[in-house]
N, C-alpha and C positions, 0 to 999 in steps of 0.2 A: 373166423369160424369159432363158435363156442364149443369147447371140448370139456369144460369143467362141469357143466350140467346138461343132462340129456333133455332136449326139447321135446315136449309132449303136445301134439296138435289137438285140435278140437275133437276130431275122430281119431282114436288111438291106432297105431300101426297094426295092432292085433285084431282090430274090429273088421269083420268081413261084411261089407256093405255094398249094395248095388252102386256102380259108378259108370263104367263104360257100357251103356246100354243102347239098344237101337233107338229107343224113343228119345233119350238124351242127345244122341248123335243127330237125329233128324231135326229136333228142335234147334240145336246149335247150328246146323247147316242152314236152316231157314233164316235164323237171325243173322248169320254171317253174310248171306246174300242181301237181305233186306237192309241191314245197318251199313253194309259196304256200299250198296247203291245210294243210300241216303247221304253218306259221306262223299261219294263221288259227285253227286249233285251239288252239295254245299261247297266242296273244295273247288270245283270248276267255276262256280259263280262268285263265291266270296273269298276264295283263297285260303280257307280255313277248314279244319275238320274237328269233330268232337270225339273224345275218347268213348269207345263203345262198351267199355267194361261195366260201367254203372247201369246203362239201359239194358244190356244183355243180362246182368244179374237180376234185375227187377222182372224182366219179361220171362226169363227162365224159371224163376221162382213161381211166378203167377201160373204158368202153364203146367209145370210139373206138380204143383200143389193139387191140381185137379186129378192127376194120376197117382197121388200119394207118393211122389218121388222122394228119394233121399237127398240129404244135403250134399253128398258127393256127386250125385247126378246133376244137381243144380250147378255145382262148381264146374263139372265137366262141360255142361251145356253152355255156361258163360264163357269158358275158355275157347270152345270152338266158335261160339257166336261172335266173339270180339275180334277174331283174326281177320274177318272180311274187311273191317275198317282199315287194317294195316295194308292189306293187299290194295284196297282202294286208294290209300294215300300214295303208295308207290306208283300206282297206275296213273293217277291224275297229275302227279308232279312231272311225269316223264312222257307217257305215251302220246298225249296231244302234241308234244314237241316235234314228233315225226311229221305231223300235218303242218304245223306252223313253219317248220323249216323247209317245207315243200318236198319232203321225201315220200310221204304217203298221201298222194292226191290222186284219186279220192281216198278218204280215210279207210273205208272198208274195201278190202278184197279178201278172198279166202286166205291168201298167203299172209297178209297183214294180221288177220285174226289169229292164225296159228303161231306166228312169231310173237304176238302179244301174249298169248297163252304160255308159250315157252319161256318168255322173259319172266312173267309173274310166277310160274311154277318153279323155275330155277331159283329166283330170288327168295321165294317163300320157303322152299325146302332147305336151301343153304342157311337161311337165317335160323330155322328151327334146329338144324344139325349143329350149328355153332352154339346155340343155346344149350343143347343136350351135353355138349362138351364142357360147358362152363357153369351149368346150373348149380351144382353143389357149392362151388366157390362163391358165387355172387348171392344166390338166394339165401344161403345159410349164414351170410356175413351179418353179424349183429350190428356192425357200424353203419349199414345201409338201412335207412328207415322205411323205404318203399311206402310212402304215404298213401297212395291210391290203392295199393294192394291191401293194406291194412283196413282201409275203409270198405273195400269190396268184401273182404272176409267178414267184417262186422255186419254188413248188410245181410249176408247169408245167415249169420248167427241170429240176427234180429228176426229174420223170417221164420226161424224155428220156434221163436217165442210168440209167433202170431202177428208180427208187424206186417203191414201191407202198404206198399207205395204204388202198386201197379195202377190203381184207379186214376191217379194223377197223370201218369204217363200216357195211358190209353185214351183218357178223355182229351188231353191236350193234342194227341195225334189226330183224333177225330175233328177237333176244332180247327187245327192247322190245315187239315185236308179240305174241310168245307170252305174255309176262307180262300184258299188257293183256287179251288174249283170255281167259286163264284167270280173270282177275278178273271180266270181264264174264259168264263162264259160272259164276260163283259158286263157284269152287274155294276162294277165300280172300276175306276181307272187305277191300274196298278202303278202308274207313274204319271208325272205331269211336267212338261217342259214348255217354256214359252219365252219368246224374245219381246221385251217391251222397249218402245222408243222413248227416250228421254232427251228432248232437244235434238241435237245432232248425234247423240250417243245411243248406245244400245245396252239394255240390261237383260241378262239371261237369268231366268228363274228355273230352278230344278228342284222338284219335290223329292222327299225320301220315297224310295220304293215301298209299296204296301206289300211287304213280304213277311209273314210270320217267322220264317226261318232266319232272316237277317236280324230281326228284333230279338229272336232267341239267342243268336250268337252274341249280340251285344249284352244281353242279360247275363250270359255265362261268363264272358270275359270281364264284365264290370265297367263302371264309368270311366276309370282312368285309361285303360287300354282302348276302350271304344272311342274316347276323346282323341287319343293319339292317332288311331286309324282315320278318324274324321278330319283331323288336322291335315293329313296328307291330301285328302280330297279338297280341302279349302285352299291349300297351296297350289294344287293343280288347276282348279277352276276359278279361284278368286285372285290368283296372282300370275302364274305362268301362262295359262291359255290366253287371258285377255292381253297381256303384254305382247306375246308373240303375234297374236291376231292383229293387234294395232299396227305393228311395224310391217306385217305381211300385206295388209290391205290399205295402208295409209295413203299411198299415192297411186292406187289402182282404181280405175273407173269401173264401178260395179253396175251390172244390169239392174233394172228396176225390180225384177223378180228374184234378186239374189237371196238365197236361203242362208241366213246368218246362223241358224241352228246347226245345219249340216256343216257349215264352214268351221264353226267353233269346235264341233266334234272331231272334224278331220285334223284340225290343228292339234288337239289333244292327243289323237292317235299317232300323228306323224312326228311330233316334237316332244310332247310332255311324257308320253309313255317310255320312250328310250331314256329320258332323264331319270324316270322312276326306276328303270332297270339298273342303271348305275348305282342309284341309292340302295336298291335291294342287294346288289352285289356286296357293297361295303357293309350293309346291315348284317348279311349272313356271316361275313368274315368277322365282324365285331362280336356277334353272338358267340362264335367259336372262341374268339380271343378272351372274352370274359369268362369262358368256361375252361380256359387253358389248363388250370391246375387239375380240375376234374378230368379233363380229357387226357392229360399226361398221366395222371394216376391210373386211369382206366386202361391206357395202352400198356404201361409198365406192368400192371397187375395181370393183364391178359397174357403177356409173354411168360410171366412166372407161373401163372395158375393153370395154363393149358397142360403142363407136365403133371401137376397135381390131379387135374381132372382125368387125364389119360390113364394114370395109374391109381385111380381112385380106390378108396377102401372098399373091398368087396363086402356087401351087406345083404342080409336076407330080409331086412325090414321093407315092407311094402312101400312105405313113404319115402324110401331112399333109392328106389330103382329107376334109373334112366334107361333110355334105349342103349343097348350094348355098344361100347366104343368101337368095336370092329365093324358093326353094322353102320354106325355113323360114318366111319372112315370110308367104307365102301360106297355109301350113298353120296358123300362129298366128291369122291373120285368120279363116279358115274355122272353126277350132275355137271362137274367141270368139263367132262368130255362133251356133253350136250351143249354146254355154253360155248365151247370152241366152235362147234358147227354153226351156232347162231351168229357168232362174230365173223366167221368165215363167209357166211351168207351176206352180211353187211359189207365187210371190207374187201372181199374177193382177194385176200392176201393172207397166205399161211402164216408168215412171220408176225404180221400185225394181229391176226386172230390169236396166236399163241401168247403174244405179249399182253393183249387185252384180257385174255382168260387168266393169266398169271396175276396181273394187277388186280383183277376182280376178286379172285379167291383170297389173296393176301389182305387187300383193303376191306373186303367183305367181312373177314374174320375180325379184324381190328375194330371196324366200325360197329359190328354187331356187339362186340364186347363193350365198347364205349357206350353204345346206345343202352345196353342193359345197366351199366354203371350209372349213367345219367338218370335213367328211370328209377333206379334205387334211391337216388338223392332227391330228385325234383318231380318224379311222376311222369307218366307217358304223355300227358297233355302238353308238357313243356319241352318235350324231346326235340332237339333241333335237327330233325331228319333232313330237311331241305338244305341246311347248311353243310351237313356231312356229304350230301349228294353233290352239291356244287363243288366242294373240295375235290371229290373224285372226278367230276367232269373236267375240271381244269387240268388235273394230273393226266387224265386219259387223253385230253386234247393235245397237250404238249407232247406226249409220247407219240401220238398219231402223226403229228407234224414232224417229229424227229425221225420217224420211220418212213417219211416221204408220202404219207397218205394225204390226199387232197380231195376237194370236191365233195360230191354227195356221199361217196363211200366212207370217207373219213368222218364226216358229220354224223352219218348213221351209226358208225361204230362207236363214236363217243357217246351219243345219246343212249345206245344200247348198254354200254358199260354202266352209265349213270342209272339207267332204269333198274338193272338187276341189283345194284348196290342199294338203291333207294328202297326197293321192296324188302331186301334182306335186313337192312337196318331197322325199318319200320316194324317188320314182323318180329325181329329179335327183341326190340324194346317191349312190344305188347306181350310177347311170350314170357319174358322175364317177369313182367308184372303179374300175369296170370299164374305162373308157377309159384310166385311168392304167396299169393292168396291161397293157392292150393296147399302150399307148405303149412300155412297157418291152420287150414281147415282139416288137413289130413288126407289130401288127394294123392293119387299115385302118379309120380312124374311121367313114367313111360306111357301110361294111358293118356295123359293130357297131351304129351308130345305127339303121340300117334293120332289122336283126335285132331290136333292142329294141322298135321300133314294132310289129312283128309279135307279139313276145312279150307286150307290154303289151295289145294288142287281144285276143289269144287268152285271156290270163289274166283280162281284164275280163269276157269272156263266161262264163267258168267260175267265177270266184271267188264269185259269189252263191250257187252251189249248195252248197259246204260250209257256208256260213253258214246257209242254209236248213235243211240236214240236221241240223246241230247244234242249231239252235233248235227245230225241230219235233220232232226225236228226243227232246230233253230234256223237252219238254212231254208227249209220249206216255209217257215213263218216269216221270212224276210230278213233274217240275220245272216251272219257270215260264219257261224260255227266257232270252233276253237280260236281263241285270240281276239274275237270280236267283242263288241260291247256287252252282249247278253251272256256270253260264255268266255270271260277274259282269260281264265286259266293262267294266272300270273306266274306261278312257279314253272310251268311248262314253257311259257314264253321266255322266261329267263334262261332256261336250259337251251332252247333253240337258238336264241340270240348269241349266247356265249359260245356254243359249239360252232355256229356259222362264223362268228367273228374270229375265233382262234384258228380254226381249220381252213375255212374257205375265204378268210379275209374280207368278210362282208359286214363287220361290226361298224356301227355308226359311232366312231370313236369320239367325235366332238361332243355329241349329246351324252354318250355313256360317261365320258370323263367329267362332264359338267355335273351329271348325277352323282358320280363318285365324290366329287368335291363337296357337293351338297350333303352327302352322307357323312363325310368327315366333319362338316359344320355341325350337323346334328349331334355327333359324338362330343365335339368341343362344348356344345351347349348343354351337355349332360342329359340329352333326350333319353328317356328310359328304353325305348325300342326303336332305333332308326329303321329297322326292317319293317316294322308295322306302319310307320309313317309313309315309307316308300311304297308299300303295298297299297295303302290308302290312296296314293297318287295314281297308281296304276288301275285301280278298280273304278268303275263308274261312280259318280258322286251320289247317285240315288242309293247305291248299295251301302257306301260308308255312312251316309246320312241315316239310313234305317238302322244300321248297327249302332250308331251313336244314340239314337232314340232308345233302343233296347238297353244300352248302358245307363242312360239317364233314369230309366224306370228302375233298374237295379239300385242305383244310387238313392232314389226316392224311398225304396223299400228299406234300405239301410238306415236312412235318416229317421223314418218312422219307427223303426226298431229301437234306435237310440232314444228317441223322444218318449217312447212307451216304457223305457228302461227294462227291456227284455234281458234275461240273463243269457249266459253262453249256451245253455241247452236249448232254450227257445230260439235263439239265433241260428243254431245248427239245424233245427227243424225247418225254419223258414228257408234257410239256404238250400237244404236238400229238396224241399218241395218245389222251390223256384227252378232249380236245375232240372228236375224231372219235367216240369211244365215246358221249359225251354227246349229240352231234348225232344219231347213229344211234338211240339210245334214244328221243329226242324224236320223230324222224321215224317210227320204228316204231310207237310208241304212238299218235301222232296219226292215222296212216293206219288203224290198226285201230279207233281210237275213232270215226273217220268211218264206217267200215264198219258197226259195231254201231249207230251212230246212224241209218244208212240202213236197217238191219233194223227198228229201231223206227219209223222214218218210214213204212215200208211194212207195218207191223203183222205182221212175221214173228216168230213165237214160237220161241225157242231153248231148248234144255234147260239145266238148271242142275245142277251137282254136288250142291249142298246148297240147302235152302230158306233157311236162315239160316247162312251160313258163319261159322266162328269166326275169331279173330284170330291163332291160333298159327301157321298156315301163312303169314300175312301177315308175321310176324316173320322167318320163314325167307326170305321173298322179299326183305325189307329186307337181311338178312345177305348174301344172294347178290349183290345189286346192289352193296353196299358192298365185298364181296370183289372183284367184277369190276372196279369202278372203281379199285380199289387195285392188285390183282395185275397186270392186263394192262399198264397204263402203266409200272409199275416194272420189269416183266420186259422191256420194250422200251427200256430206257435206253441200251442199246448200250455199246460200249467207250469208255473215256476218250479214246482217240486218234482216234476217228472224227470227220470234219468235222461242224461244227454244221449242222443243217438250218434252213430258213426257219421262224421261229417265228411262229405264228398267234395273233392275238387276236380273240375273237368277242364 
């Protein structure tokens, strides 16, 4: 903490400016629900989410500018608007695991909905309370750069100077929505699979999915990470699935109408996916191991700094006021009591529920502190929330076994502990990021914290709905819901398999261990992200293929930028424009995808352009998206002598 020189934010502490207003709160809540739903869609299908801070900042500025809102209102709306993404991340990583593990079948009942809301509210509120305890220590630490927070603050400052990026975001949202709608109405084929006979052999052809959201994800993560993700798909479908299918069907007399496509897909589901789960487990552990110094520093600091935070310097400055520590302690105690009853519902065992609650509160605090520390170093986009959650899940599972918990009750209790921790850690990381941006702009911490409590509660009541619509809609369209090919939910599947394996003894150890050995092999080969490769194996090939194409487009834009010898300021403008287009495409497709899933949910029949659409128009759609992601960013590079904008990383 810097004590030598008093920090002066963009809006001074003495300035009395509109901040926590009804309009800013309403705008923030709407963004929280919309961006949360979009991330739920993306995470369940592609296993990834996008940071909501940047889109929330742009949308909030665009809307509040119409009402002549202040910069602190924009900051407040962005803070509330981005919390839905964190609630969504916690929800999609864990709640589908209840269905995949066979605990919530059917997924929706009134009780399941209420338990889900309770889990998300408890995790969200706990995360925010832990942040309120540690805000002064982490946010005011000059050694933590908070890269994404600085960029978000600079975006708001640029907006005060008249800069506008909202047109790119909203236009891309419209384009993504139209492309998705035309695909759902069968104007073009959204995917193509076919088995070709070559002599006595078979060749399986799988096209990339024609999904703007997947290409947007690839554009955001870039060519190297997109290639890693796609390499997992190639290992799964180009190596493991054919080898296993060869030995499985080698000496079997097959009927003349044998469906090779279905057979190969089943081999991938039954054998390759469990191997991928083993690789994901090692990948998550390796991610935490590589961050061991940062994690250790975060834990040791949290132990020391909680005393400083609890006895924090009393201040009258508006920009230094958090929620009162006594109020924070009371809320944590009340929430913990509520969590005990949640776990008692799952475990039907008082001792197990008490132990689970104790573990959750302690682990939740440490992981929230660690999450904030990591966000301060590498940003929210790279925060390994799923790795932290898996660590908690394994600890909780071992404790449940030690306490004699078995069967469905033990599995449910373990997933419940992981769910609350996951939400708390995700919310804490996002909250620290927003508070740092607010610190730079001159926001009032207690107002931002209070707004986020409201946003977390509202999002918690709503977030179950898009999950339900996607799950039930997929089933009514011929899919299998969570864990199936259309909604793979990779992180939730990992949680379900781990909890069942440890508590109920149902783990497919041979395949899991094979995948773990494969993961260690990736580490020995210095693979940059074994987790990403394993996720690529678990996802459908069409998904990873489309993400890879998005990454190739980003690589092409970078090559053209180098060839045209753009300077750093021009490259930053290209980067920012491209990310806005990608985020808009993702949000547009996600919202329309939810709409059509809702149509299926309510059995509404829609017309189709073709009964069996061809793939020629699909190629044209790919070409258009590639042109759009290339042309628009490069056309907005600006002049070499223009000042550099804040560069955003997502």
